[in-house]
Steps between C-alpha positions, in 0.01 A plus 500: 500500500390150428476330160175437330375356172552699186232711350300279265351768281495871441170671434470801274319689767535332841776287644503312829850515639611268783739641754788262466699648783273503807203282414260791466162442332478581133432860414293618207636804316429647160758443237632799316390580141862537399673443172673166468843490342551194284378147568472487882527133597798402288697189590819565693841350439583310817848460628440271794725461796529263794593618847870495548583466130579745229229602259498330163583736221317523167685361201743753360444637155747412227766772469442742217728480199440863408814715495557717801753756615592636839308822457177318416556266793548791737185675365298182566630484857385858554142440377257518790211257519237487773346215696242455771536231766206391709394230752223250514437411863262208421750329276811621689638624163723784383407617150660738248364677198547796270293800609251428213477145655659330205756231585339396829713247688490317828861524615464345850240257644576413858184343639306611813737780596244784447716777338382856567764779462738545208802721421746521215872580526603588148857587594567150634253318272290359785138453594391495867168382633336426832335165582235536766486131599235400753360812667469314831858369493826685519624384158509804271804538277658716225645356180737638235552376144641619166265699276412177311416311816833307513726461798241528775632577847310537825662812660266534799428147618163381634447654838722800426171686453143391581276591207696729263288711272587784259876526424697809394862532394653829605777568242701765682577294808453162326250375755183292481200630695183300568197476723430201720122462534439255787840597632369860532830649389678715240834336423812528284816312414804507272452364151663171601252464783751586774446758776122457533358795700155592638434871442143515631319264735121552517416202721460697828598185679282253303652163428567390144305414292316821577123458542406865442475598133534866595862429588581308180768677286456429130636751246826693524679777311824693565528874445876542493482872414270570793668253734178313572365148476122461437288193575134391490302332775194371320269424794215250512280419199229763424581691816632820342788498742791492252787741567823625350790595728847643459811531715869598458692229319739469792379441856565804722779460760404333824168373349393156385279369214212465747524837679635737239338844522533611139213288357247723320148408386466617139151365411231338711159351424604335170321187376802258479821660369752247367811573288678833479714674238668845487550724202815693603475750214153622596526420876186290481398193699294231315327196649257223426193438718325165499201605710144544393398758233466785442822587680631145499620285205685809387834664438543821697750782515587793724787754539781388726575838651164647597492626858259300715263801539469541123505137389227437246301179451683254270424516130364179344669453160391139422196304615307175440786273596424151632685499832781737393846407625816568295619838362806600295586836348675562166652839591630587157179402324267642766317172511392259771440126504257342741407144597203358689402172663244454222799408277523816286787729397409856415682809380414870492666837502576620849209743484266206435449563127555244226384201713556154353446141612817324387440148635220327695433163656867447573457361854501721813748775432692689768829693458613660177818680388602694186854499367705648215758254372788516258637203306767468761246485782310221316 
């Protein structure tokens, strides 16, 4: 992906969206007649940072003089609040907001790093995100910070991965998984960035950066219960060659990332599949697609466990996105949150009902994550 100028205006009916990541020509696509939740283009509270320094914190509120007791304090610690975190690739920003998009903040602003994938570790109080860097240079990286953007640390240094894309945190094994687009790989590492591994190599001998978009790995999801890792290979623009694959999480004995025999094609002929998410309770795979309508600029879903011979066409549950990218599921609330390069944040029920435009004209948005926090986490 390569940076581009921000979107200057949003039309009520048509929006021209620049491809900030590969220099593609603008694409016209109809905007959705969705309900908007609250004032969309509200100012954000910026908490700026400089590379190599800690983030500046907002002024602390004066302590309350109201009487408290230990029981009330404990109850407050147990209260669960929710936040969404999302990325602006054009501004190299990490943003945070309530799910109703009140209290929107810029918590990190790095400058020309091109963030794409985002994951939240509630147990440790950390955010993780990928920085793509220059797609023609081996300078991709992965960064960790506290939930408020403080204490930034680069855990996978530039060159540890080529062009890292969607990022997933697998809670059971405490591993980070990501796709490397121009690197043509599915990768993983420990949460501190150590023990970087390549699980799948799709290059077929091509040198990096890979010139063939059919081999570019973009979205990733881990099915711990089924023992599989899923990934997307989006293919060239408007070619209808996007695919979704899966393989065992662990490489079979005596095989390598490049020659493993357990890789299975799940879906072929998709417009341009991007980010993946799994609903473990319903055994359902969800993904965004940034290709052309009617099947592109959508959110799709399909059963994880259908046998190949009886696998039905994916179900489109959300459409009229403007270069759809990021996807996050609220499993308890049966909701999903979506971002697009047009700069919008959307929400809907997982079946596609109750669609809302939460924010628009926020830059060029990529990854998004949903988190439930207690007072202790915050």
